[in-house]
Backbone as JSON, one array per atom type, in Angstrom:
{
  "sequence": "MLYLSRFARPDGDVSLHRYVMSGYPKDLGPDPRKQAGVLFRVQVNREPDFFAAKNDSELISKRECTEAGSILVQSVMKPKWPRSYDAEVKLEFGHNLLELGGRYRFRFGLNSVAQSNRDGRCRRYPVSAADWLAVREERLGATFEVRQVRQITLKDHVRREHYTRSFAIQVSVIDGYLTVTHSQRLADAMVNGIGREKAYGCGLLSLLPVAVVTTPEPAPALVGVSQG",
  "N": [[39.7, -131.18, 10.16], [37.48, -132.96, 8.34], [34.48, -133.12, 6.38], [32.18, -135.46, 5.11], [29.92, -136.17, 2.72], [26.94, -137.69, 1.24], [24.66, -138.21, -1.28], [21.97, -138.84, -3.5], [22.47, -138.74, -7.04], [21.54, -136.21, -9.16], [18.7, -136.22, -11.63], [18.47, -135.46, -15.06], [19.18, -132.45, -16.89], [21.35, -131.13, -15.07], [23.53, -128.85, -13.49], [26.24, -130.21, -11.86], [28.08, -128.99, -10.37], [26.82, -126.6, -9.49], [24.85, -127.81, -8.14], [26.16, -129.11, -6.0], [27.31, -127.01, -4.71], [25.15, -125.79, -3.55], [24.91, -126.47, -1.06], [26.4, -124.78, 0.61], [27.32, -121.42, 1.86], [26.85, -118.5, -0.15], [28.26, -116.31, 0.07], [31.08, -116.39, 0.2], [33.23, -115.22, -1.1], [35.26, -114.68, -4.14], [35.81, -117.26, -4.92], [34.01, -119.55, -3.83], [34.05, -122.39, -3.66], [36.65, -123.17, -3.28], [37.24, -121.83, -0.75], [35.3, -123.16, 0.95], [36.53, -125.49, 0.87], [35.57, -127.64, -0.81], [35.25, -130.67, -2.45], [34.26, -133.13, -4.91], [32.93, -136.22, -6.18], [31.47, -138.26, -8.58], [29.77, -141.26, -7.99], [29.19, -144.06, -9.57], [26.53, -146.31, -10.59], [26.39, -149.29, -8.75], [29.07, -149.4, -8.02], [31.75, -150.11, -5.7], [31.52, -148.54, -2.46], [32.89, -145.73, -1.0], [31.88, -144.23, 1.0], [30.24, -145.63, 2.91], [32.14, -147.76, 3.88], [34.56, -148.82, 6.32], [36.98, -149.76, 6.16], [39.26, -151.32, 3.79], [38.53, -153.93, 3.49], [35.8, -153.99, 3.82], [34.83, -152.62, 1.71], [34.32, -154.22, -0.53], [31.76, -155.26, -0.06], [30.05, -153.12, 0.42], [28.02, -151.43, -1.49], [26.59, -149.32, -4.01], [23.21, -148.94, -4.79], [21.32, -147.35, -6.15], [19.74, -146.08, -9.09], [20.81, -144.15, -10.61], [23.16, -143.67, -9.4], [25.44, -141.97, -7.06], [26.51, -138.95, -5.32], [29.46, -138.1, -3.94], [30.7, -135.85, -1.43], [33.32, -133.97, -0.24], [34.27, -131.73, 2.31], [35.81, -128.88, 3.98], [34.32, -127.1, 5.34], [31.33, -127.34, 7.26], [28.48, -128.65, 5.66], [25.16, -127.54, 4.85], [22.7, -129.13, 3.69], [19.98, -128.93, 1.31], [16.68, -130.08, 2.3], [15.53, -131.71, 0.53], [17.65, -133.21, -0.66], [18.22, -135.31, 0.94], [20.42, -136.09, 2.34], [23.31, -137.77, 3.65], [25.75, -137.24, 6.24], [28.87, -137.29, 7.55], [31.87, -137.36, 9.65], [35.03, -137.35, 8.17], [37.76, -139.8, 8.29], [40.64, -138.84, 10.25], [42.63, -136.88, 8.31], [44.98, -135.79, 9.16], [46.24, -137.73, 10.6], [47.62, -139.53, 9.15], [49.88, -142.07, 8.85], [53.39, -142.22, 8.33], [54.68, -144.44, 5.94], [52.34, -145.92, 6.09], [49.67, -147.81, 4.72], [47.08, -147.69, 2.39], [43.91, -148.1, 0.81], [42.88, -146.44, -2.17], [40.87, -144.0, -4.04], [40.22, -141.96, -6.77], [39.0, -139.32, -8.83], [40.39, -138.28, -11.86], [41.23, -135.74, -14.08], [43.07, -136.4, -16.4], [45.57, -134.76, -17.93], [48.07, -133.15, -20.02], [50.14, -130.37, -20.46], [51.17, -128.33, -23.2], [53.35, -125.92, -24.68], [54.04, -125.43, -27.3], [55.06, -123.71, -30.22], [54.34, -121.26, -29.16], [51.59, -121.5, -28.4], [49.18, -122.52, -26.08], [48.5, -125.92, -25.51], [46.49, -128.68, -24.57], [46.59, -132.18, -23.81], [45.57, -135.6, -23.68], [46.87, -137.92, -21.25], [48.3, -140.96, -19.94], [46.83, -142.16, -17.04], [48.02, -143.51, -14.93], [50.83, -142.88, -15.69], [50.66, -140.1, -15.34], [50.3, -139.97, -12.55], [52.68, -141.2, -11.67], [54.87, -139.48, -12.05], [54.37, -137.63, -10.24], [54.59, -138.58, -7.66], [56.34, -137.8, -5.62], [55.75, -135.08, -4.97], [53.08, -135.48, -4.12], [53.43, -137.09, -1.92], [53.29, -139.82, -1.69], [53.65, -143.33, -2.75], [52.19, -144.92, -5.52], [50.15, -147.61, -6.32], [48.5, -148.62, -9.01], [45.64, -150.1, -9.67], [43.24, -150.35, -11.14], [41.7, -148.42, -13.78], [38.97, -146.51, -14.83], [37.03, -144.94, -17.33], [34.94, -142.3, -17.35], [32.51, -139.99, -18.46], [31.65, -136.72, -17.65], [29.04, -134.46, -17.87], [28.5, -130.85, -17.87], [27.63, -127.5, -17.3], [28.09, -123.89, -17.6], [26.77, -121.09, -16.39], [26.34, -117.9, -17.69], [25.87, -114.31, -17.73], [24.69, -113.7, -20.28], [24.86, -116.03, -21.73], [24.83, -119.65, -21.79], [27.3, -122.08, -21.36], [27.84, -125.27, -22.49], [29.62, -128.39, -21.64], [31.85, -131.31, -21.82], [33.58, -133.44, -19.62], [36.33, -135.55, -19.44], [36.99, -138.13, -17.4], [39.2, -139.96, -15.43], [38.61, -142.57, -13.33], [40.46, -143.71, -10.76], [41.67, -146.57, -9.14], [43.31, -148.21, -6.28], [46.21, -148.96, -4.47], [48.04, -147.18, -2.0], [51.2, -146.04, -0.5], [52.3, -144.17, 2.25], [54.7, -141.63, 1.94], [55.24, -139.12, 2.73], [53.56, -137.54, 5.16], [52.39, -135.07, 5.55], [52.37, -133.84, 3.01], [50.67, -135.59, 1.62], [48.39, -135.28, 3.2], [47.74, -132.74, 2.57], [47.13, -132.95, -0.14], [44.77, -134.42, 0.05], [42.99, -132.45, 1.28], [43.2, -130.24, -0.49], [42.78, -131.37, -2.97], [43.49, -133.02, -6.2], [45.05, -132.34, -9.27], [43.4, -130.96, -12.31], [40.22, -129.35, -12.93], [38.62, -129.44, -10.6], [36.34, -128.24, -9.65], [34.45, -129.56, -11.07], [33.95, -132.17, -10.41], [36.38, -133.55, -10.21], [39.46, -134.66, -8.65], [39.05, -135.42, -5.97], [40.45, -137.16, -3.34], [40.02, -140.15, -1.96], [40.59, -142.18, 0.84], [41.01, -145.28, 2.46], [41.8, -147.19, 5.33], [43.99, -150.03, 5.21], [42.88, -153.14, 6.01], [44.03, -154.99, 8.77], [45.01, -158.2, 8.66], [44.79, -160.81, 10.83], [46.44, -163.79, 11.79], [45.3, -166.58, 13.43], [46.85, -167.64, 16.47], [48.39, -170.89, 17.02], [46.94, -173.37, 19.05], [48.11, -173.94, 22.35], [50.35, -176.5, 23.12], [49.41, -179.37, 25.07], [50.72, -179.95, 28.19], [51.98, -182.48, 30.35], [49.77, -184.09, 30.32], [48.27, -187.15, 30.16], [48.09, -189.01, 27.12], [45.55, -191.01, 25.85]],
  "CA": [[38.52, -131.87, 10.14], [36.78, -132.97, 6.98], [33.05, -133.54, 6.31], [31.98, -136.28, 4.07], [28.43, -136.23, 2.44], [26.45, -138.58, 0.2], [23.31, -138.13, -1.7], [21.57, -139.31, -4.88], [22.78, -137.95, -8.15], [20.17, -135.69, -9.75], [18.28, -136.57, -12.95], [18.26, -134.47, -16.1], [20.33, -131.46, -17.25], [21.63, -130.38, -13.97], [24.89, -128.55, -13.27], [26.61, -130.84, -10.71], [28.77, -127.95, -9.6], [25.81, -125.72, -8.81], [24.01, -128.72, -7.22], [26.85, -129.43, -4.89], [27.54, -125.73, -3.96], [24.05, -125.28, -2.91], [25.0, -126.73, 0.4], [27.34, -123.81, 1.29], [27.06, -120.05, 1.65], [27.15, -117.94, -1.41], [29.07, -115.0, 0.26], [32.5, -116.69, 0.63], [34.24, -114.57, -1.89], [35.26, -114.98, -5.59], [35.94, -118.76, -5.25], [33.42, -120.11, -2.73], [34.38, -123.8, -3.58], [37.93, -123.33, -2.58], [37.08, -121.3, 0.56], [34.71, -124.09, 1.79], [37.32, -126.86, 0.71], [34.73, -128.55, -1.33], [35.54, -131.56, -3.63], [33.25, -134.11, -5.03], [33.17, -137.3, -7.1], [30.25, -139.06, -8.88], [29.97, -142.71, -7.79], [28.34, -144.67, -10.63], [25.69, -147.38, -10.07], [26.91, -150.65, -8.31], [30.52, -149.49, -7.76], [32.08, -150.1, -4.21], [31.1, -147.21, -1.87], [33.83, -145.25, 0.03], [31.18, -143.56, 2.2], [29.88, -146.68, 3.95], [33.12, -148.59, 4.38], [35.44, -148.34, 7.26], [38.37, -150.15, 5.61], [39.26, -151.76, 2.29], [37.86, -155.22, 3.35], [34.38, -153.77, 3.85], [34.6, -151.95, 0.38], [33.89, -155.14, -1.35], [30.33, -155.49, 0.22], [29.34, -151.89, 0.48], [27.8, -151.01, -2.85], [25.48, -148.36, -4.41], [22.13, -149.52, -5.54], [20.51, -146.46, -6.86], [19.81, -146.17, -10.61], [21.76, -142.94, -11.2], [24.45, -143.49, -8.65], [25.34, -140.96, -6.03], [27.54, -137.88, -5.42], [30.22, -138.08, -2.67], [31.21, -134.65, -1.31], [34.15, -133.69, 0.94], [34.5, -130.22, 2.53], [36.35, -128.41, 5.24], [33.12, -126.36, 6.04], [30.14, -128.28, 7.59], [27.5, -128.34, 4.83], [23.67, -127.49, 5.08], [22.04, -129.55, 2.45], [18.52, -128.82, 1.3], [16.12, -131.37, 2.88], [15.15, -132.58, -0.6], [18.74, -134.08, -1.03], [18.12, -136.45, 1.77], [21.81, -136.31, 2.35], [24.01, -138.33, 4.78], [26.88, -136.55, 6.51], [29.69, -137.89, 8.62], [33.19, -136.87, 9.69], [35.99, -138.22, 7.59], [38.84, -140.16, 9.28], [41.51, -137.85, 10.33], [43.65, -136.81, 7.44], [46.19, -135.29, 9.89], [46.69, -138.93, 11.32], [48.24, -140.4, 8.14], [51.14, -142.44, 9.29], [54.51, -142.5, 7.46], [54.75, -145.86, 5.67], [51.07, -146.52, 6.12], [49.15, -148.32, 3.51], [45.79, -147.21, 2.19], [43.24, -148.22, -0.43], [42.57, -145.14, -2.65], [40.21, -143.84, -5.26], [39.96, -140.5, -7.1], [38.82, -138.99, -10.33], [41.49, -137.38, -12.33], [41.35, -135.23, -15.45], [44.58, -136.68, -16.76], [45.89, -134.04, -19.11], [49.34, -132.42, -19.89], [50.08, -129.15, -21.27], [52.39, -128.08, -24.13], [53.41, -124.61, -25.04], [54.74, -125.37, -28.6], [54.69, -122.58, -31.09], [53.65, -120.15, -28.59], [50.22, -121.75, -28.18], [48.95, -123.58, -25.13], [47.56, -126.98, -25.89], [46.43, -129.77, -23.63], [46.55, -133.47, -24.49], [45.48, -136.68, -22.65], [47.98, -138.78, -20.95], [47.88, -142.2, -19.18], [46.55, -141.76, -15.64], [49.16, -144.2, -14.27], [51.94, -142.18, -15.85], [50.47, -138.86, -14.66], [50.61, -140.23, -11.1], [54.04, -141.61, -11.35], [55.77, -138.4, -12.03], [53.98, -136.62, -9.25], [54.49, -139.26, -6.33], [57.18, -137.04, -4.43], [54.94, -133.97, -4.63], [51.83, -135.9, -3.42], [53.75, -137.68, -0.62], [52.92, -141.28, -1.68], [53.78, -144.15, -3.99], [50.85, -145.4, -5.97], [49.9, -148.88, -7.03], [47.27, -148.47, -9.71], [44.98, -151.41, -9.94], [42.15, -150.23, -12.1], [41.31, -147.16, -14.29], [37.79, -146.53, -15.55], [36.85, -143.68, -17.98], [33.65, -141.78, -17.52], [32.25, -138.57, -19.05], [30.67, -135.95, -16.9], [28.56, -133.26, -18.55], [28.15, -129.81, -16.96], [27.43, -126.29, -17.93], [28.38, -122.74, -16.88], [25.77, -119.99, -16.8], [26.8, -116.48, -17.57], [24.61, -113.36, -17.84], [24.15, -113.57, -21.68], [24.83, -117.35, -22.39], [25.2, -120.87, -21.13], [28.28, -122.93, -22.2], [27.97, -126.76, -21.99], [31.0, -129.05, -22.07], [32.06, -132.59, -21.28], [34.91, -133.64, -18.94], [36.68, -136.79, -19.42], [37.47, -138.37, -16.03], [39.76, -141.31, -15.25], [38.46, -143.1, -12.0], [41.54, -144.62, -10.46], [41.53, -147.33, -7.92], [44.65, -148.83, -6.07], [46.75, -148.8, -3.14], [49.26, -146.28, -1.85], [51.98, -146.05, 0.67], [52.62, -142.73, 2.56], [56.07, -141.36, 2.03], [55.28, -137.82, 3.36], [52.37, -137.39, 5.72], [51.85, -133.71, 5.38], [52.15, -133.55, 1.6], [49.48, -136.43, 1.35], [47.31, -134.57, 3.91], [47.37, -131.48, 1.79], [46.42, -133.42, -1.3], [43.45, -134.8, 0.46], [42.27, -131.33, 1.53], [43.15, -129.32, -1.56], [42.48, -131.96, -4.29], [44.62, -133.43, -7.1], [44.77, -132.14, -10.63], [42.55, -130.01, -12.79], [38.64, -129.46, -12.78], [38.21, -129.79, -9.21], [34.94, -127.67, -9.52], [33.51, -130.26, -11.76], [34.0, -133.62, -10.07], [37.7, -134.23, -10.27], [40.45, -134.27, -7.59], [38.82, -135.79, -4.61], [41.16, -138.43, -2.92], [39.4, -140.95, -0.89], [41.35, -143.12, 1.56], [40.49, -146.22, 3.39], [42.84, -147.98, 5.86], [43.91, -151.52, 4.76], [42.44, -153.94, 7.18], [45.02, -155.9, 9.32], [44.57, -159.62, 8.63], [45.58, -161.52, 11.84], [46.4, -165.21, 11.86], [45.13, -167.06, 14.72], [47.88, -168.44, 16.99], [48.07, -172.26, 17.19], [46.57, -173.72, 20.44], [49.43, -174.44, 23.06], [50.39, -178.02, 23.33], [49.21, -179.69, 26.35], [51.86, -180.51, 28.98], [51.8, -183.22, 31.46], [48.57, -184.84, 30.3], [48.54, -188.52, 29.55], [47.24, -189.31, 25.95], [45.02, -192.38, 25.84]],
  "C": [[37.81, -131.93, 8.87], [35.43, -133.68, 7.1], [32.84, -134.35, 5.02], [30.44, -136.42, 3.94], [28.13, -137.08, 1.2], [25.03, -138.3, -0.06], [23.06, -138.57, -3.18], [22.02, -138.31, -5.92], [21.4, -137.52, -8.88], [20.05, -136.2, -11.15], [18.4, -135.38, -13.8], [19.48, -133.53, -16.13], [20.6, -130.53, -16.05], [23.11, -130.01, -13.83], [25.31, -129.19, -11.94], [27.47, -129.84, -9.74], [27.85, -127.05, -8.82], [25.01, -126.52, -7.77], [24.76, -128.91, -5.93], [27.02, -128.09, -4.07], [26.39, -125.16, -3.23], [23.98, -125.59, -1.32], [25.95, -125.83, 1.29], [27.03, -122.43, 1.05], [27.52, -119.45, 0.47], [28.0, -116.68, -1.16], [30.48, -115.38, 0.8], [33.6, -116.13, -0.35], [34.2, -115.03, -3.42], [35.37, -116.47, -5.92], [35.37, -119.48, -4.01], [33.9, -121.66, -2.55], [35.73, -123.96, -2.89], [37.83, -122.84, -1.07], [36.35, -122.35, 1.51], [35.51, -125.47, 1.72], [36.42, -127.95, 0.11], [35.42, -129.27, -2.64], [34.51, -132.45, -3.61], [33.68, -135.07, -6.2], [31.84, -138.02, -7.29], [30.57, -140.55, -8.75], [28.85, -143.35, -8.76], [27.74, -145.91, -9.96], [26.45, -148.66, -9.84], [28.43, -150.51, -8.14], [30.67, -149.54, -6.23], [32.0, -148.72, -3.67], [32.07, -146.8, -0.76], [33.23, -144.61, 1.17], [30.88, -144.56, 3.34], [30.98, -147.48, 4.53], [34.0, -148.06, 5.38], [36.81, -148.72, 6.97], [38.26, -150.81, 4.29], [38.55, -153.15, 2.33], [36.38, -155.05, 3.36], [33.88, -153.18, 2.46], [33.98, -152.93, -0.54], [32.19, -155.29, -1.21], [29.4, -154.25, 0.26], [29.09, -151.29, -0.99], [26.47, -150.14, -3.02], [24.47, -149.24, -5.03], [21.06, -148.75, -6.22], [20.75, -146.51, -8.37], [20.82, -145.19, -11.17], [23.12, -142.89, -10.49], [24.35, -142.34, -7.54], [26.54, -140.0, -6.23], [28.16, -137.93, -4.02], [31.01, -136.69, -2.55], [32.12, -134.52, -0.03], [34.27, -132.2, 1.07], [35.11, -129.96, 3.92], [35.18, -127.8, 6.18], [32.04, -127.37, 6.12], [28.98, -127.86, 6.55], [26.09, -128.17, 5.39], [23.05, -127.84, 3.95], [20.58, -129.24, 2.43], [17.94, -130.23, 1.65], [15.72, -132.29, 1.7], [16.31, -133.55, -0.97], [18.77, -135.37, -0.22], [19.55, -137.03, 2.04], [22.27, -136.91, 3.81], [25.36, -137.7, 4.98], [27.58, -137.24, 7.65], [31.06, -137.13, 8.69], [34.11, -137.75, 9.06], [37.09, -138.45, 8.6], [39.92, -139.11, 9.25], [42.76, -137.92, 9.3], [44.99, -136.47, 8.01], [46.93, -136.65, 10.72], [47.29, -139.89, 10.37], [49.6, -140.85, 8.69], [52.16, -142.76, 8.17], [54.73, -143.93, 7.16], [53.41, -146.64, 5.71], [50.42, -146.86, 4.74], [47.66, -148.17, 3.5], [45.2, -147.65, 0.86], [42.71, -146.73, -1.01], [41.68, -145.19, -3.78], [40.13, -142.25, -5.52], [39.79, -140.37, -8.55], [39.67, -137.93, -10.75], [41.12, -136.96, -13.86], [42.83, -135.18, -15.96], [45.02, -136.02, -18.07], [47.21, -133.36, -18.88], [49.22, -131.18, -20.77], [51.34, -128.86, -21.95], [52.2, -126.6, -24.55], [54.08, -124.44, -26.39], [54.22, -124.25, -29.35], [53.89, -121.48, -30.37], [52.24, -120.26, -28.13], [50.21, -122.81, -27.07], [48.01, -124.67, -25.57], [47.77, -128.03, -24.85], [46.03, -131.08, -24.32], [46.29, -134.49, -23.36], [46.64, -137.43, -22.44], [47.48, -140.03, -20.06], [47.75, -141.78, -17.72], [47.66, -142.27, -14.81], [50.57, -143.3, -14.4], [51.8, -140.77, -15.15], [50.7, -138.98, -13.23], [52.03, -140.43, -10.82], [55.01, -140.52, -11.33], [55.5, -137.35, -10.99], [53.97, -137.37, -7.75], [55.26, -138.38, -5.3], [56.26, -135.92, -4.04], [53.79, -134.3, -3.89], [52.18, -136.67, -2.18], [53.29, -139.09, -0.59], [53.4, -141.98, -2.89], [52.41, -144.81, -4.24], [50.95, -146.68, -6.7], [48.53, -148.92, -7.67], [46.83, -149.79, -10.06], [43.89, -151.46, -11.08], [41.93, -148.75, -12.52], [40.11, -147.25, -15.17], [37.57, -145.15, -16.17], [35.34, -143.48, -17.92], [33.57, -140.42, -18.09], [31.3, -137.89, -18.24], [30.33, -134.65, -17.67], [28.11, -132.19, -17.61], [28.0, -128.55, -17.88], [27.58, -125.1, -17.06], [27.44, -121.65, -17.47], [26.38, -118.65, -16.64], [25.65, -115.62, -17.84], [23.95, -113.46, -19.19], [24.23, -114.95, -22.37], [25.05, -118.39, -21.32], [26.14, -121.7, -21.92], [28.27, -124.31, -21.57], [29.29, -127.35, -22.43], [30.95, -130.45, -21.25], [33.47, -132.71, -20.71], [35.09, -135.09, -18.92], [37.46, -137.2, -18.05], [38.02, -139.94, -15.92], [39.56, -141.54, -13.64], [39.48, -143.98, -11.73], [41.36, -145.26, -9.15], [42.91, -148.08, -7.66], [44.86, -148.69, -4.64], [47.91, -147.86, -3.1], [49.93, -146.5, -0.55], [52.4, -144.72, 1.01], [54.09, -142.64, 2.7], [56.22, -139.98, 2.71], [53.93, -137.45, 3.83], [51.61, -136.08, 5.41], [51.44, -133.32, 3.91], [50.75, -134.32, 1.14], [48.25, -135.75, 1.9], [46.78, -133.41, 3.09], [46.67, -131.88, 0.49], [45.06, -133.79, -1.11], [42.5, -133.55, 0.55], [42.12, -130.48, 0.23], [42.78, -130.01, -2.95], [43.68, -132.26, -5.11], [44.17, -133.06, -8.52], [43.79, -131.0, -10.97], [41.05, -130.36, -12.53], [38.09, -129.95, -11.63], [36.72, -129.23, -9.07], [33.9, -128.49, -10.25], [33.57, -131.77, -11.65], [35.29, -134.39, -10.12], [38.57, -133.99, -8.98], [40.21, -134.85, -6.18], [39.5, -137.21, -4.28], [40.58, -138.98, -1.81], [40.42, -142.06, -0.42], [40.64, -144.11, 2.46], [41.64, -147.05, 4.06], [42.81, -149.51, 5.37], [43.8, -152.32, 6.14], [43.59, -154.83, 7.52], [44.45, -157.25, 9.37], [45.48, -160.34, 9.78], [45.42, -163.01, 11.65], [46.28, -165.67, 13.13], [46.35, -167.89, 15.19], [47.59, -169.85, 17.24], [47.76, -172.43, 18.77], [47.83, -174.24, 21.11], [49.26, -175.91, 23.24], [50.05, -178.29, 24.85], [50.37, -180.38, 27.01], [51.48, -181.27, 30.12], [50.43, -183.88, 31.53], [48.78, -186.1, 29.45], [47.53, -188.61, 28.39], [46.81, -190.71, 25.92], [45.16, -193.03, 27.33]]
}
């Protein structure tokens, strides 16, 4: 069971990680985000909203209208948001009900980087989001049809006892369609997230079923009725 929450993105210099984690207990061990199964994504102003829609055909008309956008949060643990958040919470559709061969509309934010260990030094460098996905399809249990990739920059900071470190994360927001090739692997990807920087707004995979378009059957021909 997964919980999906939505609330307005805070203004000003606020750590999104700390803001999101305020809805969960602090005594969950060394990695409370992982223990609570928390993933989140920033939805920018006016983009189609995965919280409100029930399938991909509704996604076109359900749009954010707040100035700063919103934050979409998924978690295994039921959150308890501060009243000031004015958060909406609902149960996500069953990730354990993904059908082999099923087709879904998807979106997720990816910190698309690769790692190289040349000269004994670890280096990270940006790669195409579509290429990053293509080489991981078997591991993720789906084939991906990337339709759109948008680049956004998220700023955050980490507070330590004697200092605060600020940084920016480049996020590729990927939209498209996928087909399930391994139900359990894809369900695990939904719960655990995809890629790096999950604590800072990357990795949340949102799915919506593709609406079935039915063609009305033609009216049966009249039999035994005189015409004219």
